[in-house]
DRENKELO-921445 format. One record per residue (C-alpha): residue number from 0; residue in one letter; x, y, z. Coordinates in nm, 2 decimals, m for minus. Layout:
N
@i:NUM | aa:A | u:X | v:Y | w:Z
...
***
This chain:
362
@i:0 | aa:M | u:m0.25 | v:m1.81 | w:2.87
@i:1 | aa:E | u:m0.16 | v:m2.09 | w:2.63
@i:2 | aa:N | u:m0.22 | v:m2.46 | w:2.57
@i:3 | aa:K | u:m0.12 | v:m2.68 | w:2.28
@i:4 | aa:D | u:m0.42 | v:m2.56 | w:2.07
@i:5 | aa:L | u:m0.48 | v:m2.20 | w:2.17
@i:6 | aa:I | u:m0.33 | v:m1.87 | w:2.29
@i:7 | aa:F | u:m0.59 | v:m1.67 | w:2.48
@i:8 | aa:E | u:m0.61 | v:m1.36 | w:2.70
@i:9 | aa:K | u:m0.88 | v:m1.18 | w:2.89
@i:10 | aa:I | u:m0.93 | v:m0.83 | w:2.75
@i:11 | aa:D | u:m1.23 | v:m0.72 | w:2.97
@i:12 | aa:N | u:m1.48 | v:m0.87 | w:3.21
@i:13 | aa:I | u:m1.65 | v:m1.09 | w:2.95
@i:14 | aa:N | u:m1.43 | v:m1.11 | w:2.64
@i:15 | aa:Y | u:m1.12 | v:m1.29 | w:2.54
@i:16 | aa:L | u:m0.88 | v:m1.25 | w:2.25
@i:17 | aa:I | u:m0.79 | v:m1.60 | w:2.12
@i:18 | aa:Y | u:m0.56 | v:m1.74 | w:1.85
@i:19 | aa:I | u:m0.63 | v:m2.09 | w:1.72
@i:20 | aa:K | u:m0.29 | v:m2.23 | w:1.63
@i:21 | aa:K | u:m0.41 | v:m2.50 | w:1.38
@i:22 | aa:S | u:m0.61 | v:m2.26 | w:1.17
@i:23 | aa:E | u:m0.41 | v:m1.94 | w:1.25
@i:24 | aa:K | u:m0.73 | v:m1.75 | w:1.32
@i:25 | aa:I | u:m0.76 | v:m1.46 | w:1.56
@i:26 | aa:L | u:m1.09 | v:m1.37 | w:1.71
@i:27 | aa:I | u:m1.27 | v:m1.22 | w:2.01
@i:28 | aa:V | u:m1.51 | v:m1.44 | w:2.20
@i:29 | aa:S | u:m1.71 | v:m1.44 | w:2.53
@i:30 | aa:K | u:m1.60 | v:m1.65 | w:2.82
@i:31 | aa:S | u:m1.87 | v:m1.91 | w:2.75
@i:32 | aa:N | u:m1.76 | v:m1.94 | w:2.39
@i:33 | aa:L | u:m1.40 | v:m1.98 | w:2.49
@i:34 | aa:S | u:m1.50 | v:m2.27 | w:2.71
@i:35 | aa:I | u:m1.68 | v:m2.44 | w:2.42
@i:36 | aa:I | u:m1.37 | v:m2.39 | w:2.19
@i:37 | aa:K | u:m1.13 | v:m2.52 | w:2.46
@i:38 | aa:N | u:m1.35 | v:m2.83 | w:2.50
@i:39 | aa:Y | u:m1.37 | v:m2.88 | w:2.13
@i:40 | aa:F | u:m1.00 | v:m2.91 | w:2.10
@i:41 | aa:S | u:m0.93 | v:m3.11 | w:2.42
@i:42 | aa:K | u:m1.20 | v:m3.38 | w:2.39
@i:43 | aa:T | u:m1.26 | v:m3.66 | w:2.14
@i:44 | aa:K | u:m1.55 | v:m3.61 | w:1.89
@i:45 | aa:D | u:m1.78 | v:m3.83 | w:2.10
@i:46 | aa:E | u:m1.69 | v:m3.67 | w:2.42
@i:47 | aa:F | u:m1.75 | v:m3.32 | w:2.28
@i:48 | aa:E | u:m2.09 | v:m3.41 | w:2.13
@i:49 | aa:Q | u:m2.19 | v:m3.54 | w:2.48
@i:50 | aa:F | u:m2.06 | v:m3.21 | w:2.63
@i:51 | aa:L | u:m2.28 | v:m3.01 | w:2.39
@i:52 | aa:K | u:m2.59 | v:m3.22 | w:2.44
@i:53 | aa:K | u:m2.58 | v:m3.14 | w:2.81
@i:54 | aa:K | u:m2.59 | v:m2.77 | w:2.74
@i:55 | aa:F | u:m2.77 | v:m2.71 | w:2.41
@i:56 | aa:K | u:m3.06 | v:m2.83 | w:2.20
@i:57 | aa:L | u:m2.99 | v:m3.07 | w:1.91
@i:58 | aa:S | u:m3.04 | v:m2.80 | w:1.64
@i:59 | aa:E | u:m2.80 | v:m2.57 | w:1.83
@i:60 | aa:T | u:m2.54 | v:m2.85 | w:1.87
@i:61 | aa:V | u:m2.54 | v:m2.91 | w:1.49
@i:62 | aa:A | u:m2.48 | v:m2.54 | w:1.42
@i:63 | aa:I | u:m2.20 | v:m2.51 | w:1.68
@i:64 | aa:L | u:m2.02 | v:m2.82 | w:1.54
@i:65 | aa:G | u:m2.04 | v:m2.66 | w:1.19
@i:66 | aa:E | u:m1.90 | v:m2.33 | w:1.31
@i:67 | aa:L | u:m1.62 | v:m2.49 | w:1.51
@i:68 | aa:S | u:m1.52 | v:m2.71 | w:1.22
@i:69 | aa:Q | u:m1.47 | v:m2.40 | w:1.01
@i:70 | aa:L | u:m1.28 | v:m2.23 | w:1.28
@i:71 | aa:A | u:m1.04 | v:m2.52 | w:1.30
@i:72 | aa:K | u:m0.99 | v:m2.53 | w:0.93
@i:73 | aa:K | u:m0.68 | v:m2.35 | w:0.79
@i:74 | aa:E | u:m0.74 | v:m2.16 | w:0.48
@i:75 | aa:K | u:m0.51 | v:m2.29 | w:0.21
@i:76 | aa:A | u:m0.29 | v:m2.03 | w:0.05
@i:77 | aa:K | u:m0.33 | v:m2.02 | w:m0.32
@i:78 | aa:S | u:0.01 | v:m2.06 | w:m0.48
@i:79 | aa:I | u:0.16 | v:m2.10 | w:m0.82
@i:80 | aa:K | u:0.50 | v:m2.20 | w:m0.94
@i:81 | aa:T | u:0.74 | v:m1.91 | w:m1.00
@i:82 | aa:K | u:0.84 | v:m2.05 | w:m1.33
@i:83 | aa:S | u:0.48 | v:m2.02 | w:m1.46
@i:84 | aa:V | u:0.47 | v:m1.64 | w:m1.40
@i:85 | aa:K | u:0.57 | v:m1.46 | w:m1.71
@i:86 | aa:T | u:0.58 | v:m1.09 | w:m1.66
@i:87 | aa:P | u:0.47 | v:m0.87 | w:m1.95
@i:88 | aa:K | u:0.63 | v:m0.56 | w:m2.09
@i:89 | aa:F | u:0.54 | v:m0.27 | w:m1.87
@i:90 | aa:S | u:0.44 | v:0.07 | w:m1.99
@i:91 | aa:N | u:0.44 | v:0.24 | w:m1.65
@i:92 | aa:N | u:0.69 | v:0.27 | w:m1.37
@i:93 | aa:F | u:0.75 | v:0.47 | w:m1.06
@i:94 | aa:S | u:1.08 | v:0.50 | w:m0.87
@i:95 | aa:F | u:1.15 | v:0.62 | w:m0.52
@i:96 | aa:K | u:1.44 | v:0.62 | w:m0.28
@i:97 | aa:I | u:1.44 | v:0.56 | w:0.10
@i:98 | aa:E | u:1.78 | v:0.64 | w:0.25
@i:99 | aa:N | u:2.03 | v:0.45 | w:0.02
@i:100 | aa:C | u:1.78 | v:0.20 | w:m0.12
@i:101 | aa:L | u:1.63 | v:0.26 | w:m0.46
@i:102 | aa:Y | u:1.30 | v:0.09 | w:m0.56
@i:103 | aa:T | u:1.10 | v:0.08 | w:m0.89
@i:104 | aa:I | u:0.74 | v:m0.03 | w:m0.92
@i:105 | aa:F | u:0.65 | v:m0.15 | w:m1.28
@i:106 | aa:H | u:0.29 | v:m0.20 | w:m1.36
@i:107 | aa:D | u:0.04 | v:m0.23 | w:m1.65
@i:108 | aa:D | u:m0.24 | v:0.01 | w:m1.74
@i:109 | aa:S | u:m0.52 | v:m0.21 | w:m1.59
@i:110 | aa:I | u:m0.43 | v:m0.11 | w:m1.22
@i:111 | aa:N | u:m0.46 | v:0.23 | w:m1.06
@i:112 | aa:M | u:m0.15 | v:0.25 | w:m0.84
@i:113 | aa:N | u:m0.19 | v:0.62 | w:m0.76
@i:114 | aa:D | u:m0.25 | v:0.57 | w:m0.39
@i:115 | aa:I | u:0.08 | v:0.39 | w:m0.35
@i:116 | aa:F | u:0.26 | v:0.66 | w:m0.56
@i:117 | aa:G | u:0.09 | v:0.93 | w:m0.36
@i:118 | aa:Q | u:0.22 | v:0.79 | w:m0.03
@i:119 | aa:L | u:0.57 | v:0.78 | w:m0.17
@i:120 | aa:N | u:0.57 | v:1.08 | w:m0.41
@i:121 | aa:H | u:0.79 | v:1.29 | w:m0.18
@i:122 | aa:L | u:1.06 | v:1.02 | w:m0.22
@i:123 | aa:Y | u:1.04 | v:1.02 | w:m0.60
@i:124 | aa:T | u:1.35 | v:0.99 | w:m0.81
@i:125 | aa:N | u:1.40 | v:0.97 | w:m1.19
@i:126 | aa:K | u:1.65 | v:0.68 | w:m1.15
@i:127 | aa:K | u:1.54 | v:0.33 | w:m1.21
@i:128 | aa:S | u:1.62 | v:0.01 | w:m1.01
@i:129 | aa:K | u:1.61 | v:m0.35 | w:m1.13
@i:130 | aa:D | u:1.76 | v:m0.47 | w:m0.81
@i:131 | aa:Q | u:1.47 | v:m0.36 | w:m0.58
@i:132 | aa:S | u:1.17 | v:m0.39 | w:m0.82
@i:133 | aa:F | u:0.80 | v:m0.47 | w:m0.79
@i:134 | aa:K | u:0.61 | v:m0.59 | w:m1.09
@i:135 | aa:V | u:0.23 | v:m0.57 | w:m1.08
@i:136 | aa:F | u:0.02 | v:m0.70 | w:m1.36
@i:137 | aa:T | u:m0.31 | v:m0.86 | w:m1.45
@i:138 | aa:K | u:m0.35 | v:m1.21 | w:m1.59
@i:139 | aa:N | u:m0.66 | v:m1.43 | w:m1.61
@i:140 | aa:N | u:m0.86 | v:m1.17 | w:m1.42
@i:141 | aa:K | u:m0.62 | v:m1.17 | w:m1.13
@i:142 | aa:I | u:m0.36 | v:m0.92 | w:m1.01
@i:143 | aa:Y | u:m0.01 | v:m1.07 | w:m0.96
@i:144 | aa:L | u:0.28 | v:m0.93 | w:m0.76
@i:145 | aa:C | u:0.65 | v:m1.01 | w:m0.80
@i:146 | aa:F | u:0.93 | v:m0.86 | w:m0.59
@i:147 | aa:N | u:1.29 | v:m0.89 | w:m0.72
@i:148 | aa:E | u:1.17 | v:m1.14 | w:m0.98
@i:149 | aa:E | u:1.02 | v:m1.37 | w:m0.72
@i:150 | aa:Y | u:0.64 | v:m1.44 | w:m0.71
@i:151 | aa:V | u:0.47 | v:m1.30 | w:m0.40
@i:152 | aa:G | u:0.11 | v:m1.37 | w:m0.45
@i:153 | aa:S | u:m0.21 | v:m1.31 | w:m0.66
@i:154 | aa:W | u:m0.54 | v:m1.14 | w:m0.56
@i:155 | aa:E | u:m0.88 | v:m1.09 | w:m0.71
@i:156 | aa:K | u:m0.93 | v:m0.75 | w:m0.86
@i:157 | aa:N | u:m1.17 | v:m0.64 | w:m0.59
@i:158 | aa:N | u:m0.90 | v:m0.72 | w:m0.33
@i:159 | aa:V | u:m0.63 | v:m0.50 | w:m0.49
@i:160 | aa:H | u:m0.59 | v:m0.32 | w:m0.15
@i:161 | aa:F | u:m0.44 | v:m0.64 | w:m0.01
@i:162 | aa:L | u:m0.18 | v:m0.64 | w:m0.28
@i:163 | aa:K | u:m0.10 | v:m0.27 | w:m0.21
@i:164 | aa:G | u:m0.07 | v:m0.34 | w:0.16
@i:165 | aa:K | u:0.17 | v:m0.62 | w:0.08
@i:166 | aa:I | u:0.39 | v:m0.39 | w:m0.12
@i:167 | aa:I | u:0.41 | v:m0.14 | w:0.17
@i:168 | aa:S | u:0.48 | v:m0.42 | w:0.42
@i:169 | aa:L | u:0.76 | v:m0.56 | w:0.20
@i:170 | aa:I | u:0.92 | v:m0.21 | w:0.18
@i:171 | aa:I | u:0.89 | v:m0.18 | w:0.56
@i:172 | aa:N | u:1.06 | v:m0.52 | w:0.60
@i:173 | aa:K | u:1.34 | v:m0.41 | w:0.38
@i:174 | aa:Y | u:1.37 | v:m0.07 | w:0.53
@i:175 | aa:H | u:1.41 | v:m0.20 | w:0.89
@i:176 | aa:N | u:1.58 | v:m0.53 | w:0.79
@i:177 | aa:V | u:1.31 | v:m0.72 | w:0.98
@i:178 | aa:R | u:1.15 | v:m1.04 | w:0.84
@i:179 | aa:E | u:0.77 | v:m1.05 | w:0.83
@i:180 | aa:K | u:0.74 | v:m1.32 | w:1.10
@i:181 | aa:K | u:0.93 | v:m1.09 | w:1.35
@i:182 | aa:W | u:0.66 | v:m0.83 | w:1.33
@i:183 | aa:S | u:0.35 | v:m0.85 | w:1.55
@i:184 | aa:A | u:0.11 | v:m0.66 | w:1.32
@i:185 | aa:F | u:0.07 | v:m0.39 | w:1.06
@i:186 | aa:L | u:m0.21 | v:m0.18 | w:1.21
@i:187 | aa:H | u:m0.44 | v:0.05 | w:1.02
@i:188 | aa:G | u:m0.37 | v:0.39 | w:1.18
@i:189 | aa:S | u:m0.14 | v:0.70 | w:1.21
@i:190 | aa:I | u:0.12 | v:0.75 | w:1.48
@i:191 | aa:V | u:0.26 | v:1.08 | w:1.60
@i:192 | aa:H | u:0.53 | v:1.15 | w:1.86
@i:193 | aa:K | u:0.63 | v:1.43 | w:2.09
@i:194 | aa:S | u:0.81 | v:1.46 | w:2.43
@i:195 | aa:N | u:0.88 | v:1.09 | w:2.46
@i:196 | aa:K | u:0.52 | v:1.00 | w:2.41
@i:197 | aa:S | u:0.36 | v:0.84 | w:2.10
@i:198 | aa:F | u:m0.01 | v:0.82 | w:2.00
@i:199 | aa:L | u:m0.18 | v:0.58 | w:1.77
@i:200 | aa:I | u:m0.48 | v:0.74 | w:1.60
@i:201 | aa:I | u:m0.74 | v:0.51 | w:1.45
@i:202 | aa:G | u:m1.09 | v:0.53 | w:1.31
@i:203 | aa:N | u:m1.32 | v:0.43 | w:1.03
@i:204 | aa:S | u:m1.27 | v:0.57 | w:0.68
@i:205 | aa:G | u:m1.36 | v:0.94 | w:0.68
@i:206 | aa:S | u:m1.35 | v:0.97 | w:1.06
@i:207 | aa:G | u:m1.09 | v:1.25 | w:1.05
@i:208 | aa:K | u:m0.80 | v:1.04 | w:1.19
@i:209 | aa:T | u:m0.55 | v:1.15 | w:0.93
@i:210 | aa:S | u:m0.66 | v:1.51 | w:0.95
@i:211 | aa:L | u:m0.60 | v:1.51 | w:1.33
@i:212 | aa:A | u:m0.26 | v:1.36 | w:1.28
@i:213 | aa:T | u:m0.18 | v:1.64 | w:1.03
@i:214 | aa:L | u:m0.30 | v:1.90 | w:1.28
@i:215 | aa:L | u:m0.09 | v:1.75 | w:1.55
@i:216 | aa:V | u:0.22 | v:1.75 | w:1.32
@i:217 | aa:K | u:0.15 | v:2.12 | w:1.26
@i:218 | aa:N | u:0.16 | v:2.16 | w:1.64
@i:219 | aa:G | u:0.51 | v:2.02 | w:1.67
@i:220 | aa:F | u:0.46 | v:1.64 | w:1.67
@i:221 | aa:K | u:0.67 | v:1.41 | w:1.46
@i:222 | aa:L | u:0.50 | v:1.19 | w:1.20
@i:223 | aa:I | u:0.60 | v:0.83 | w:1.26
@i:224 | aa:C | u:0.38 | v:0.66 | w:1.01
@i:225 | aa:D | u:0.04 | v:0.68 | w:0.84
@i:226 | aa:D | u:m0.21 | v:0.42 | w:0.74
@i:227 | aa:T | u:0.02 | v:0.13 | w:0.81
@i:228 | aa:A | u:0.17 | v:0.12 | w:1.16
@i:229 | aa:P | u:0.43 | v:m0.16 | w:1.19
@i:230 | aa:L | u:0.44 | v:m0.32 | w:1.54
@i:231 | aa:N | u:0.74 | v:m0.54 | w:1.61
@i:232 | aa:N | u:0.76 | v:m0.84 | w:1.85
@i:233 | aa:Q | u:0.92 | v:m0.63 | w:2.12
@i:234 | aa:G | u:0.61 | v:m0.40 | w:2.13
@i:235 | aa:F | u:0.76 | v:m0.10 | w:1.95
@i:236 | aa:F | u:0.63 | v:0.07 | w:1.63
@i:237 | aa:G | u:0.87 | v:0.13 | w:1.34
@i:238 | aa:H | u:0.90 | v:0.47 | w:1.17
@i:239 | aa:F | u:0.81 | v:0.46 | w:0.80
@i:240 | aa:P | u:0.82 | v:0.77 | w:0.58
@i:241 | aa:N | u:0.49 | v:0.75 | w:0.38
@i:242 | aa:A | u:0.27 | v:1.05 | w:0.34
@i:243 | aa:L | u:m0.06 | v:1.14 | w:0.52
@i:244 | aa:S | u:m0.36 | v:1.08 | w:0.29
@i:245 | aa:I | u:m0.65 | v:1.32 | w:0.31
@i:246 | aa:K | u:m0.97 | v:1.23 | w:0.13
@i:247 | aa:K | u:m1.15 | v:1.52 | w:m0.05
@i:248 | aa:A | u:m1.45 | v:1.49 | w:0.19
@i:249 | aa:Q | u:m1.21 | v:1.56 | w:0.48
@i:250 | aa:T | u:m1.00 | v:1.84 | w:0.34
@i:251 | aa:G | u:m1.25 | v:2.09 | w:0.49
@i:252 | aa:I | u:m1.11 | v:2.01 | w:0.83
@i:253 | aa:L | u:m0.78 | v:2.17 | w:0.72
@i:254 | aa:E | u:m0.92 | v:2.46 | w:0.51
@i:255 | aa:N | u:m0.83 | v:2.72 | w:0.77
@i:256 | aa:Y | u:m0.47 | v:2.61 | w:0.81
@i:257 | aa:S | u:m0.16 | v:2.68 | w:0.60
@i:258 | aa:L | u:0.01 | v:2.37 | w:0.47
@i:259 | aa:N | u:0.32 | v:2.53 | w:0.34
@i:260 | aa:N | u:0.54 | v:2.32 | w:0.57
@i:261 | aa:F | u:0.42 | v:2.00 | w:0.39
@i:262 | aa:Y | u:0.51 | v:1.85 | w:0.06
@i:263 | aa:Q | u:0.18 | v:1.82 | w:m0.13
@i:264 | aa:F | u:0.06 | v:1.59 | w:m0.40
@i:265 | aa:N | u:m0.29 | v:1.55 | w:m0.54
@i:266 | aa:T | u:m0.42 | v:1.26 | w:m0.74
@i:267 | aa:K | u:m0.72 | v:1.05 | w:m0.81
@i:268 | aa:T | u:m0.72 | v:0.70 | w:m0.67
@i:269 | aa:Y | u:m0.98 | v:0.42 | w:m0.65
@i:270 | aa:K | u:m1.11 | v:0.59 | w:m0.34
@i:271 | aa:G | u:m1.16 | v:0.92 | w:m0.52
@i:272 | aa:E | u:m0.95 | v:1.24 | w:m0.50
@i:273 | aa:I | u:m0.67 | v:1.23 | w:m0.24
@i:274 | aa:T | u:m0.43 | v:1.49 | w:m0.11
@i:275 | aa:Y | u:m0.10 | v:1.35 | w:0.02
@i:276 | aa:L | u:0.10 | v:1.55 | w:0.27
@i:277 | aa:Y | u:0.44 | v:1.49 | w:0.41
@i:278 | aa:P | u:0.61 | v:1.72 | w:0.67
@i:279 | aa:K | u:0.91 | v:1.89 | w:0.51
@i:280 | aa:K | u:1.11 | v:1.89 | w:0.84
@i:281 | aa:N | u:1.04 | v:1.52 | w:0.92
@i:282 | aa:E | u:1.36 | v:1.33 | w:0.95
@i:283 | aa:I | u:1.39 | v:0.99 | w:0.79
@i:284 | aa:F | u:1.58 | v:0.73 | w:0.99
@i:285 | aa:K | u:1.53 | v:0.38 | w:1.13
@i:286 | aa:K | u:1.39 | v:0.41 | w:1.48
@i:287 | aa:F | u:1.13 | v:0.24 | w:1.69
@i:288 | aa:Y | u:0.88 | v:0.41 | w:1.93
@i:289 | aa:Y | u:0.68 | v:0.27 | w:2.22
@i:290 | aa:C | u:0.31 | v:0.36 | w:2.20
@i:291 | aa:R | u:0.04 | v:0.27 | w:2.46
@i:292 | aa:H | u:m0.21 | v:0.55 | w:2.40
@i:293 | aa:I | u:m0.47 | v:0.46 | w:2.13
@i:294 | aa:F | u:m0.72 | v:0.73 | w:2.02
@i:295 | aa:R | u:m1.02 | v:0.61 | w:1.82
@i:296 | aa:V | u:m1.14 | v:0.94 | w:1.68
@i:297 | aa:K | u:m1.44 | v:1.10 | w:1.50
@i:298 | aa:Y | u:m1.45 | v:1.45 | w:1.37
@i:299 | aa:N | u:m1.78 | v:1.64 | w:1.42
@i:300 | aa:K | u:m1.78 | v:2.00 | w:1.31
@i:301 | aa:N | u:m2.07 | v:2.09 | w:1.54
@i:302 | aa:S | u:m1.98 | v:1.88 | w:1.84
@i:303 | aa:S | u:m1.82 | v:1.98 | w:2.17
@i:304 | aa:F | u:m1.51 | v:1.78 | w:2.27
@i:305 | aa:R | u:m1.59 | v:1.45 | w:2.42
@i:306 | aa:I | u:m1.36 | v:1.17 | w:2.55
@i:307 | aa:S | u:m1.42 | v:0.84 | w:2.71
@i:308 | aa:K | u:m1.24 | v:0.51 | w:2.77
@i:309 | aa:S | u:m1.30 | v:0.27 | w:2.48
@i:310 | aa:K | u:m1.44 | v:m0.08 | w:2.50
@i:311 | aa:K | u:m1.13 | v:m0.28 | w:2.41
@i:312 | aa:Y | u:m1.32 | v:m0.55 | w:2.24
@i:313 | aa:E | u:m1.49 | v:m0.30 | w:2.00
@i:314 | aa:V | u:m1.16 | v:m0.14 | w:1.91
@i:315 | aa:L | u:m0.98 | v:m0.47 | w:1.86
@i:316 | aa:Q | u:m1.26 | v:m0.60 | w:1.64
@i:317 | aa:E | u:m1.20 | v:m0.30 | w:1.41
@i:318 | aa:L | u:m0.82 | v:m0.34 | w:1.42
@i:319 | aa:I | u:m0.83 | v:m0.71 | w:1.35
@i:320 | aa:N | u:m1.07 | v:m0.65 | w:1.05
@i:321 | aa:D | u:m0.88 | v:m0.35 | w:0.91
@i:322 | aa:S | u:m0.52 | v:m0.45 | w:0.98
@i:323 | aa:F | u:m0.28 | v:m0.74 | w:0.91
@i:324 | aa:L | u:m0.18 | v:m0.94 | w:1.21
@i:325 | aa:V | u:0.11 | v:m1.18 | w:1.17
@i:326 | aa:R | u:0.01 | v:m1.54 | w:1.24
@i:327 | aa:N | u:0.27 | v:m1.72 | w:1.45
@i:328 | aa:N | u:0.28 | v:m1.79 | w:1.82
@i:329 | aa:E | u:0.55 | v:m1.53 | w:1.91
@i:330 | aa:S | u:0.39 | v:m1.25 | w:1.71
@i:331 | aa:V | u:0.04 | v:m1.32 | w:1.86
@i:332 | aa:K | u:0.17 | v:m1.32 | w:2.21
@i:333 | aa:S | u:0.35 | v:m0.99 | w:2.15
@i:334 | aa:F | u:0.03 | v:m0.84 | w:2.01
@i:335 | aa:I | u:m0.16 | v:m0.95 | w:2.31
@i:336 | aa:E | u:0.10 | v:m0.80 | w:2.55
@i:337 | aa:W | u:0.07 | v:m0.47 | w:2.36
@i:338 | aa:V | u:m0.31 | v:m0.48 | w:2.39
@i:339 | aa:K | u:m0.29 | v:m0.55 | w:2.77
@i:340 | aa:K | u:m0.07 | v:m0.24 | w:2.83
@i:341 | aa:G | u:m0.26 | v:m0.01 | w:2.59
@i:342 | aa:E | u:m0.49 | v:0.27 | w:2.70
@i:343 | aa:F | u:m0.78 | v:0.31 | w:2.46
@i:344 | aa:Y | u:m0.99 | v:0.62 | w:2.42
@i:345 | aa:D | u:m1.28 | v:0.73 | w:2.21
@i:346 | aa:I | u:m1.25 | v:1.10 | w:2.11
@i:347 | aa:I | u:m1.50 | v:1.32 | w:1.93
@i:348 | aa:Y | u:m1.34 | v:1.65 | w:1.83
@i:349 | aa:S | u:m1.40 | v:1.96 | w:1.63
@i:350 | aa:N | u:m1.08 | v:2.15 | w:1.72
@i:351 | aa:E | u:m0.74 | v:1.99 | w:1.76
@i:352 | aa:K | u:m0.66 | v:2.23 | w:2.06
@i:353 | aa:D | u:m0.89 | v:2.02 | w:2.27
@i:354 | aa:V | u:m0.70 | v:1.71 | w:2.18
@i:355 | aa:L | u:m0.37 | v:1.89 | w:2.26
@i:356 | aa:D | u:m0.49 | v:2.00 | w:2.60
@i:357 | aa:F | u:m0.59 | v:1.63 | w:2.67
@i:358 | aa:I | u:m0.25 | v:1.50 | w:2.56
@i:359 | aa:K | u:m0.07 | v:1.75 | w:2.79
@i:360 | aa:K | u:m0.26 | v:1.59 | w:3.09
@i:361 | aa:I | u:m0.16 | v:1.23 | w:3.00
***
């Protein structure tokens, strides 16, 4: 459903996913809160205050008005003129090749880029590219990013993961020749595919989601993408050849399995020691996959296999917080349509064979 101010859709009996066009904010609210928000945008200030007074105490009314004014306010993007960005000389660089496109990431010593290099290490080349180049550097306690000599953005040092996510999304845009506004979202999760069925695996950090994706690949599934799952405006996920990342705390899940059929790379990132794995037989080509099965997983060594239907609003809350959703009307509508068609499951596992047996029944 849509009006001039909002796009909104019911996701269960009491909750709605809404997009506020003016502020470009996406959130999940109850039916009663949706009513308040709709009235806020459709009435004059005096009319809305009278509406609130009939339903709430004065102190509650003041608080609601304050919250709504923040929801309606668009966060201003911090920008600087391209001419004012002077890139330094770089002592470090990393080059990789995807199909016929060569990229080089230049960076200074102040930024640990090992997680990006780990994801792309199986694509490494000793050739350098100035045509497709990223430049990452620190200036005035901020981290700056330029792509092909054009300024992209700047981030506080404690938000360096946003910068790295931006690098991956720019590569995905280039790889599929799709502009950012034509994507619906870049979701935090892994996608595997087999027998015309795809599965999006999500979970909190350390939940064992990437380990499960690795085990499924060992059982004949194709790896579509890890960590960043690009969803286009037609409701399909794009393949992207970045490696699976396994934290040291989760490597025990794989200790009884041979990983000889994976390229392996170990490095230390800001998250600690990570093992990066990419299937040697995985083909790299531009293709999109439909995926409506979403598994929110948790590995528990001593647990029996358990599966239940997820509460959509809980899963969406996690996805919205951990992912990048593209903020325009077309993209939001597309994301909502994908959510409506999706089947969400909570899975607790200790053995991937239980998950495989469940997948066979879907």
